[in-house]
C-alpha positions as CSV (number, residue, x, y, z in Angstrom):
1,M,0.0,0.0,0.0
2,A,1.5,3.3,-1.2
3,L,1.8,6.3,1.1
4,R,0.5,9.7,-0.2
5,Q,1.0,13.2,1.0
6,S,-1.8,15.7,0.6
7,F,-2.8,19.2,1.8
8,S,-6.3,20.0,2.9
9,L,-8.0,23.1,4.4
10,K,-10.3,22.6,7.4
11,L,-12.2,25.1,9.4
12,Q,-12.4,24.3,13.1
13,Q,-13.8,26.3,16.0
14,K,-12.3,25.9,19.4
15,L,-13.2,27.5,22.7
16,S,-10.5,29.0,24.8
17,P,-10.2,28.0,28.4
18,Q,-11.6,31.5,29.4
19,Q,-14.6,31.0,27.2
20,I,-15.2,27.5,28.7
21,Q,-14.9,29.0,32.1
22,L,-17.4,31.7,31.3
23,M,-20.0,29.2,29.9
24,K,-19.7,27.2,33.1
25,L,-20.1,30.2,35.3
26,L,-23.1,31.5,33.3
27,Q,-25.2,28.4,34.0
28,L,-24.6,28.6,37.8
29,P,-27.4,30.1,39.9
30,T,-26.5,32.5,42.7
31,V,-25.9,30.0,45.5
32,A,-23.8,27.7,43.3
33,L,-21.8,30.7,42.2
34,E,-20.9,31.6,45.8
35,Q,-19.6,28.0,46.3
36,R,-17.7,28.2,43.0
37,I,-16.0,31.4,44.0
38,K,-15.1,30.0,47.4
39,E,-13.5,27.0,45.8
40,E,-11.6,29.1,43.4
41,M,-10.2,31.2,46.2
42,E,-9.1,28.1,48.1
43,N,-7.4,26.6,45.1
44,N,-5.8,29.9,43.9
45,P,-4.1,31.9,46.6
46,A,-3.6,34.7,44.0
47,L,-7.3,35.4,44.1
48,D,-8.5,37.7,46.9
49,E,-11.6,39.5,48.2
50,G,-11.9,43.3,47.9
51,K,-11.7,46.1,45.4
52,E,-9.0,46.4,42.8
53,D,-6.3,48.9,43.4
54,E,-6.8,52.1,41.4
55,E,-3.5,51.8,39.6
56,L,-2.8,48.2,38.7
57,E,0.8,47.4,37.8
58,E,1.3,46.3,34.1
59,E,2.4,42.8,33.9
60,Q,6.0,42.8,32.9
61,E,7.7,40.4,30.5
62,D,9.3,37.4,31.9
63,D,12.8,38.6,31.0
64,F,15.5,39.1,33.6
65,G,17.8,40.9,31.1
66,R,20.7,38.4,31.4
67,E,19.9,35.5,29.1
68,E,17.7,34.6,26.2
69,I,14.5,32.7,27.1
70,S,14.7,29.1,26.0
71,E,12.4,27.6,23.4
72,A,10.8,25.4,26.1
73,E,9.9,28.5,28.2
74,K,8.5,30.3,25.1
75,E,6.2,27.3,24.5
76,F,5.2,27.2,28.1
77,D,1.4,26.9,28.1
78,F,-0.2,28.4,31.2
79,D,-3.6,26.8,30.1
80,D,-2.2,23.5,31.3
81,Y,-2.3,24.8,34.8
82,I,-5.8,26.2,34.9
83,G,-7.9,23.5,33.3
84,D,-11.4,23.2,34.9
85,D,-10.9,19.5,35.1
86,E,-8.5,20.1,38.1
87,T,-11.2,21.9,40.1
88,P,-12.6,19.5,42.7
89,S,-16.3,18.8,43.1
90,Y,-18.3,21.2,45.3
91,K,-17.9,20.4,48.9
92,L,-18.7,23.6,50.8
93,N,-22.0,25.4,51.6
94,T,-20.3,28.6,53.0
95,N,-21.5,31.8,51.5
96,N,-18.9,34.2,50.0
97,N,-20.4,37.3,51.7
98,S,-18.5,40.3,53.0
99,K,-18.3,41.0,56.7
100,D,-21.0,43.6,56.4
101,D,-23.5,41.3,54.7
102,E,-26.2,39.6,56.8
103,E,-25.5,35.9,56.9
104,K,-28.5,33.8,56.0
105,Q,-28.3,30.0,56.4
106,V,-30.7,27.4,55.2
107,P,-32.2,25.6,58.2
108,L,-31.7,21.9,58.4
109,S,-33.5,19.5,60.7
110,G,-31.8,16.6,62.3
111,G,-34.7,14.2,62.9
112,A,-34.4,10.4,62.4
113,T,-34.8,9.1,58.9
114,F,-37.7,7.0,57.7
115,Q,-35.8,3.8,57.8
116,E,-34.4,4.6,61.3
117,L,-38.0,5.1,62.7
118,L,-38.9,1.6,61.4
119,E,-35.8,0.0,62.8
120,Q,-36.6,1.5,66.2
121,Q,-40.1,-0.2,66.1
122,L,-38.5,-3.4,65.0
123,T,-36.6,-3.7,68.3
124,L,-40.0,-4.1,70.0
125,F,-40.4,-7.5,68.4
126,N,-38.5,-10.5,69.7
127,L,-37.2,-11.9,66.4
128,D,-34.4,-14.4,66.0
129,D,-31.2,-13.4,64.1
130,E,-32.4,-14.7,60.7
131,D,-35.8,-13.0,60.9
132,Q,-34.1,-9.8,62.1
133,T,-31.8,-9.9,59.0
134,I,-34.8,-10.4,56.8
135,A,-36.7,-7.6,58.4
136,M,-33.8,-5.2,58.2
137,H,-33.4,-6.1,54.5
138,L,-37.0,-5.4,53.8
139,I,-36.9,-2.0,55.6
140,G,-33.8,-1.1,53.5
141,S,-35.7,-2.1,50.3
142,L,-38.5,0.4,50.9
143,D,-38.5,3.5,48.7
144,D,-39.0,7.1,49.9
145,S,-42.8,6.7,49.7
146,G,-42.8,3.7,52.0
147,Y,-43.5,1.1,49.3
148,L,-41.8,-2.3,48.7
149,R,-41.4,-2.1,44.9
150,R,-39.1,-5.2,44.6
151,E,-40.7,-8.6,43.9
152,V,-40.6,-10.9,46.9
153,A,-39.1,-13.7,44.7
154,A,-36.2,-11.3,43.9
155,I,-35.8,-10.5,47.6
156,V,-35.4,-14.3,48.3
157,D,-32.5,-14.4,45.9
158,D,-31.0,-11.2,47.3
159,L,-31.0,-12.6,50.8
160,A,-29.4,-15.9,49.6
161,F,-26.6,-14.1,47.7
162,T,-25.9,-11.1,50.0
163,Q,-26.8,-12.3,53.5
164,N,-26.4,-16.1,53.1
165,V,-30.0,-16.5,54.4
166,M,-32.0,-19.3,52.8
167,T,-35.8,-18.6,53.0
168,D,-38.9,-18.7,50.8
169,E,-41.6,-16.2,49.7
170,A,-44.1,-17.3,52.4
171,H,-41.7,-16.6,55.2
172,I,-40.8,-13.2,53.8
173,N,-44.5,-12.3,53.4
174,K,-44.9,-13.2,57.1
175,I,-42.1,-10.8,58.1
176,L,-43.5,-8.2,55.8
177,Q,-46.8,-8.3,57.6
178,I,-45.1,-7.4,60.8
179,I,-43.5,-4.3,59.2
180,Q,-46.9,-3.4,57.7
181,H,-48.2,-2.9,61.2
182,F,-45.6,-0.3,61.9
183,D,-46.2,3.5,61.9
184,P,-46.9,5.4,59.7
185,P,-49.9,3.3,58.6
186,G,-49.6,1.9,55.1
187,V,-45.9,1.4,55.2
188,G,-44.5,-1.7,53.5
189,A,-47.3,-1.9,50.9
190,R,-46.6,-3.3,47.4
191,N,-49.0,-0.9,45.6
192,L,-51.4,2.0,46.3
193,Q,-54.4,-0.3,46.7
194,E,-52.7,-2.3,49.5
195,C,-51.4,0.9,51.1
196,L,-54.8,2.5,51.4
197,L,-56.3,-0.8,52.7
198,L,-53.7,-1.1,55.4
199,Q,-54.5,2.3,56.7
200,V,-58.3,1.7,56.7
201,K,-57.9,-1.7,58.5
202,K,-55.5,-0.3,61.1
203,K,-58.3,2.0,62.3
204,N,-60.2,-1.1,63.5
205,D,-63.5,0.7,62.8
206,H,-66.5,-1.5,61.9
207,S,-68.9,1.3,61.0
208,L,-70.9,1.1,57.7
209,L,-68.8,3.9,56.2
210,T,-65.6,2.0,56.8
211,L,-67.1,-1.3,55.5
212,N,-68.1,0.6,52.3
213,V,-64.5,2.0,52.0
214,V,-63.0,-1.4,52.4
215,E,-65.4,-2.8,49.8
216,V,-64.6,-0.1,47.3
217,L,-60.8,-0.5,47.8
218,E,-60.9,-4.3,47.7
219,N,-63.3,-5.0,44.9
220,Y,-63.9,-1.8,42.9
221,F,-60.5,-0.1,43.1
222,E,-60.1,0.1,39.3
223,A,-63.6,1.5,38.8
224,F,-62.8,4.0,41.6
225,T,-59.5,5.2,40.0
226,K,-61.3,5.6,36.6
227,K,-64.2,7.5,38.4
228,H,-66.8,5.1,37.2
229,Y,-69.0,6.2,40.0
230,S,-72.4,5.0,38.6
231,K,-71.0,1.4,38.4
232,I,-70.0,1.5,42.1
233,I,-73.4,2.9,43.2
234,D,-75.2,0.1,41.3
235,R,-73.0,-2.7,42.5
236,L,-73.0,-1.6,46.2
237,N,-76.6,-0.5,46.1
238,I,-75.7,2.8,47.9
239,S,-76.8,6.4,47.3
240,E,-74.7,9.1,45.7
241,E,-74.3,10.8,49.1
242,D,-73.0,7.5,50.6
243,L,-70.4,7.3,47.8
244,K,-69.4,10.9,48.4
245,A,-68.7,10.0,52.0
246,V,-66.6,7.0,50.9
247,I,-64.6,9.1,48.5
248,A,-64.0,11.8,51.1
249,E,-62.8,9.1,53.5
250,I,-60.4,7.7,50.9
251,L,-59.0,11.1,50.1
252,R,-58.1,11.6,53.7
253,L,-55.7,8.6,53.5
254,N,-52.0,9.1,52.8
255,P,-50.9,7.6,49.5
256,K,-47.2,8.1,50.4
257,P,-46.7,7.2,54.1
258,G,-42.9,7.2,53.8
259,N,-42.8,10.8,52.7
260,S,-44.7,12.0,55.8
261,S,-42.0,10.5,58.0
262,S,-38.9,11.4,56.0
263,A,-39.8,15.0,55.2
264,S,-38.3,16.2,58.4
265,S,-34.9,14.8,57.4
266,K,-34.8,16.5,54.0
267,V,-33.0,19.7,53.2
268,V,-35.2,22.7,52.8
269,Q,-34.5,24.2,49.4
270,H,-34.9,28.0,49.0
271,V,-34.9,29.8,45.6
272,V,-32.5,32.7,45.7
273,P,-33.6,35.2,42.9
274,D,-30.8,36.4,40.7
275,F,-32.7,39.6,39.8
276,H,-35.0,41.9,41.6
277,L,-37.6,43.6,39.5
278,T,-40.0,46.4,40.6
279,A,-42.7,48.2,38.6
280,D,-43.7,51.7,39.5
281,D,-46.3,53.4,37.2
282,D,-44.7,53.0,33.7
283,Q,-41.2,52.4,35.0
284,I,-39.5,49.1,35.6
285,Q,-36.4,48.9,37.8
286,L,-34.0,46.0,37.6
287,T,-31.2,45.1,40.0
288,L,-28.9,42.2,40.0
289,N,-28.6,40.3,43.3
290,G,-25.5,41.6,45.0
291,R,-24.3,38.1,45.6
292,N,-23.8,37.8,41.8
293,A,-21.3,40.7,41.9
294,P,-18.6,39.9,44.4
295,E,-15.6,42.1,44.8
296,L,-12.5,40.2,43.7
297,K,-8.9,41.2,43.0
298,V,-5.5,39.7,42.4
299,S,-3.7,39.3,45.7
300,K,-1.3,42.2,46.5
301,G,1.1,39.6,48.0
302,Y,1.5,37.8,44.7
303,S,1.9,41.1,42.8
304,D,4.7,42.1,45.2
305,M,6.3,38.7,44.9
306,M,6.4,39.1,41.1
307,K,8.0,42.6,41.4
308,G,10.5,41.2,43.8
309,Y,11.6,38.5,41.4
310,Q,12.0,41.0,38.6
311,A,13.8,43.6,40.7
312,Q,16.6,41.3,41.8
313,K,20.0,41.9,40.1
314,E,21.4,38.4,40.5
315,K,20.9,35.7,37.9
316,P,17.8,33.7,38.9
317,S,18.3,30.1,39.8
318,K,16.2,27.3,38.2
319,S,14.0,27.0,41.3
320,Q,13.4,30.8,41.2
321,K,12.4,30.6,37.6
322,D,10.0,27.7,38.4
323,A,8.6,29.8,41.3
324,L,8.1,32.8,39.0
325,M,6.3,30.7,36.4
326,F,4.0,29.3,39.1
327,V,3.2,32.9,40.4
328,K,2.5,34.0,36.8
329,Q,0.2,31.1,36.2
330,K,-1.8,31.8,39.4
331,M,-2.0,35.5,38.7
332,D,-3.3,34.8,35.1
333,S,-5.8,32.3,36.4
334,A,-7.1,34.9,39.0
335,K,-7.4,37.6,36.3
336,W,-9.2,35.2,34.0
337,F,-11.6,34.3,36.7
338,I,-12.3,37.9,37.7
339,D,-12.9,38.8,34.0
340,A,-15.3,35.8,33.6
341,I,-17.3,36.9,36.7
342,K,-17.6,40.5,35.2
343,Q,-18.6,39.1,31.8
344,R,-21.2,36.9,33.6
345,Q,-22.7,40.0,35.3
346,N,-22.8,41.9,32.0
347,T,-24.4,39.0,30.2
348,L,-27.1,38.5,32.9
349,I,-28.0,42.2,33.0
350,T,-28.0,42.5,29.1
351,T,-30.2,39.4,28.7
352,M,-32.7,40.4,31.4
353,H,-33.1,43.9,30.0
354,A,-33.9,42.4,26.6
355,I,-36.5,40.1,28.2
356,I,-38.0,43.2,29.9
357,R,-38.3,45.0,26.6
358,H,-40.1,42.1,25.0
359,Q,-42.4,41.5,28.0
360,K,-42.9,45.1,29.4
361,D,-46.7,44.9,29.5
362,Y,-46.6,41.7,31.5
363,F,-44.0,43.1,34.0
364,L,-46.2,46.2,34.5
365,E,-49.5,44.4,35.0
366,G,-48.6,40.8,36.0
367,D,-51.3,39.4,33.7
368,E,-50.1,36.2,31.9
369,T,-52.4,37.0,28.9
370,L,-50.1,40.0,28.2
371,L,-47.1,37.8,27.6
372,N,-45.8,38.2,24.0
373,P,-44.5,35.3,21.9
374,M,-40.7,35.1,22.6
375,I,-38.1,32.5,21.8
376,L,-34.4,32.2,22.6
377,K,-33.5,33.3,19.1
378,D,-35.3,36.7,19.6
379,I,-33.2,37.5,22.6
380,A,-30.0,36.1,21.1
381,E,-30.3,38.3,18.1
382,E,-31.1,41.4,20.1
383,V,-28.1,41.1,22.5
384,D,-25.8,39.6,19.8
385,L,-25.0,36.5,21.7
386,D,-25.3,32.8,20.8
387,I,-28.6,31.0,21.5
388,S,-26.7,28.5,23.7
389,T,-25.5,31.3,25.9
390,I,-29.1,32.7,26.3
391,S,-30.2,29.2,27.1
392,R,-27.7,28.8,29.9
393,V,-28.9,32.1,31.4
394,V,-32.7,31.5,31.3
395,N,-32.6,27.9,32.3
396,S,-31.1,28.5,35.7
397,K,-31.8,32.1,36.7
398,Y,-34.8,33.4,38.7
399,V,-36.3,36.9,38.8
400,Q,-38.3,38.3,41.8
401,T,-41.2,40.4,40.6
402,P,-44.2,42.0,42.4
403,Y,-46.2,39.0,41.1
404,G,-43.9,36.2,42.4
405,T,-40.5,34.7,41.7
406,F,-40.1,33.0,38.3
407,L,-37.6,31.0,36.3
408,L,-36.6,33.2,33.3
409,K,-37.5,30.4,30.8
410,T,-41.2,30.7,31.9
411,F,-41.4,33.9,29.9
412,F,-40.5,32.2,26.7
413,S,-43.2,30.7,24.5
414,E,-44.1,30.0,20.9
415,S,-46.6,32.0,18.9
416,L,-50.1,31.2,17.8
417,S,-52.2,32.9,15.2
418,T,-55.7,34.2,15.9
419,D,-58.5,34.7,13.4
420,S,-57.5,38.3,13.0
421,G,-53.9,37.2,12.0
422,E,-52.5,38.5,15.3
423,E,-49.6,36.5,16.8
424,V,-50.2,35.7,20.5
425,S,-48.2,33.7,23.0
426,T,-49.1,30.1,23.7
427,R,-48.9,31.0,27.4
428,E,-52.0,33.2,26.8
429,V,-53.8,30.2,25.3
430,K,-52.8,28.0,28.2
431,K,-54.0,30.6,30.8
432,I,-57.4,30.7,29.1
433,L,-57.5,26.9,28.9
434,Q,-56.7,26.7,32.7
435,D,-59.4,29.2,33.5
436,N,-62.0,27.3,31.5
437,V,-61.1,24.1,33.4
438,D,-61.2,25.8,36.7
439,D,-64.7,27.2,36.0
440,E,-66.2,24.1,34.5
441,D,-69.0,22.0,36.0
442,K,-67.1,19.2,37.7
443,K,-70.1,16.9,37.3
444,K,-69.8,17.3,33.5
445,P,-66.1,18.4,32.9
446,L,-65.2,19.7,29.5
447,T,-63.7,17.3,27.0
448,D,-60.7,18.3,24.8
449,E,-63.1,18.7,21.9
450,K,-65.3,21.1,23.9
451,L,-62.3,23.1,25.1
452,S,-61.1,23.3,21.5
453,R,-64.4,24.7,20.4
454,L,-64.4,27.3,23.3
455,L,-61.0,28.5,22.2
456,N,-62.0,28.7,18.6
457,D,-65.0,30.7,19.5
458,K,-62.7,33.2,21.2
459,G,-60.6,33.5,18.0
460,Y,-57.8,31.1,18.7
461,N,-57.0,28.7,15.9
462,I,-56.2,25.5,17.9
463,A,-57.0,21.9,17.2
464,R,-58.1,19.3,19.7
465,R,-54.8,17.5,19.7
466,T,-53.1,20.7,20.5
467,V,-55.5,21.3,23.4
468,A,-54.6,17.8,24.7
469,K,-50.9,18.7,24.5
470,Y,-51.3,22.0,26.4
471,R,-53.5,20.2,29.0
472,E,-50.9,17.7,29.6
473,Q,-48.2,20.4,29.9
474,L,-50.4,22.1,32.5
475,H,-50.8,18.7,34.4
476,I,-54.6,18.7,33.9
477,P,-56.0,15.2,33.8
478,V,-58.5,14.1,31.1
479,A,-62.2,15.1,31.6
480,R,-63.2,11.7,33.0
481,L,-60.6,12.0,35.8
482,R,-61.8,15.5,36.6
483,K,-65.3,14.3,37.3
484,E,-66.8,14.8,40.7
485,L,-70.1,13.8,42.3
């Protein structure tokens, strides 16, 4: 096989380390940005808090005036020292606030976990070592909602391979019944039907209402979930009022008993708005959350160290050259990071101002029907940035308005044509759709076909399948499941 040489032209676009760093910083929300800055300060001693000095020394060439710089030093690539891959994973929750800022911490509760509560109740039973192992394995197999989702046959195999416990399905079911008597009621169920039945039977109430509830859950659960109420009334020979009482009793039960116990052990998440927006008459005021604009500078100690190396008259040793290159790398890294933070601030403000210009009527009134059609491309073209950059901003940033705190991407929507040819936002259509569902007669809820006709009557050209799509996006069930007695 002959070898051939050839020339070819190829266009290739590469992002610089600074651009990559900016893209990563752009998609961080406020709290994550504080953590990222804290990490950068810990990893780079040349980065410091505070305002920049008014007159910053110009970076001098790495030339000591005594010998030519070697080719190896000329080709020295500082980017190798500042790759983002070297940054460790987030491991701190400390806020990077100044001493004058009010420190606000997210409260955490230290209660026992769901599994720990069950294990405490298990100690009340005098089980032998093997049954204790099976019970602990079953408790560990429950999900956050308190259900046992794994098949009992699979658990038999798990115990044999991992615990060296040889048992059968019947014995595991026997141990599971013990756990199903624990609090909270309904724990250890295999499905929703069993969960609700466990809660009802634990009440040990023999009233007619409870007997009807058990009958519905045991024998007519599918009809109940599909809201075939007339079928249940005929089969049980009860009145509509009796069924209403049964439904009300079932709705009082807890479909996720595990969550009620484990909620106290979960972290309380707070949304920290990146922007604050106020509307006064016809004026809109926008401010960036101060935590997005930290005061950072290059450490004066490192600047003095650089000047000290350059001021010395003696020929630098190899170790001094290595130290100088290390200092330069850290200072460059600090400057790049400071510049990236400033670019992030400018990008956020520029993007948000563009969104305000597109949605001014909404921000003045707070009426969702005033939202204009707006896509990422509209904002990207206006601020002369890439669509991917705008996407990073709007998918992770919140704005606090007089009408609530919203993710920026909620203000984006496609357009829809009306009979008059006007372009309106799909958010406007969804709002009208939601209002119609809220105001409908729950005994005869509106079908997608009827909702489509209502919207068409109001001038919105929308098909039934589009109504179904918007309804699902709004998490509105089908008409049959919205039916009430």
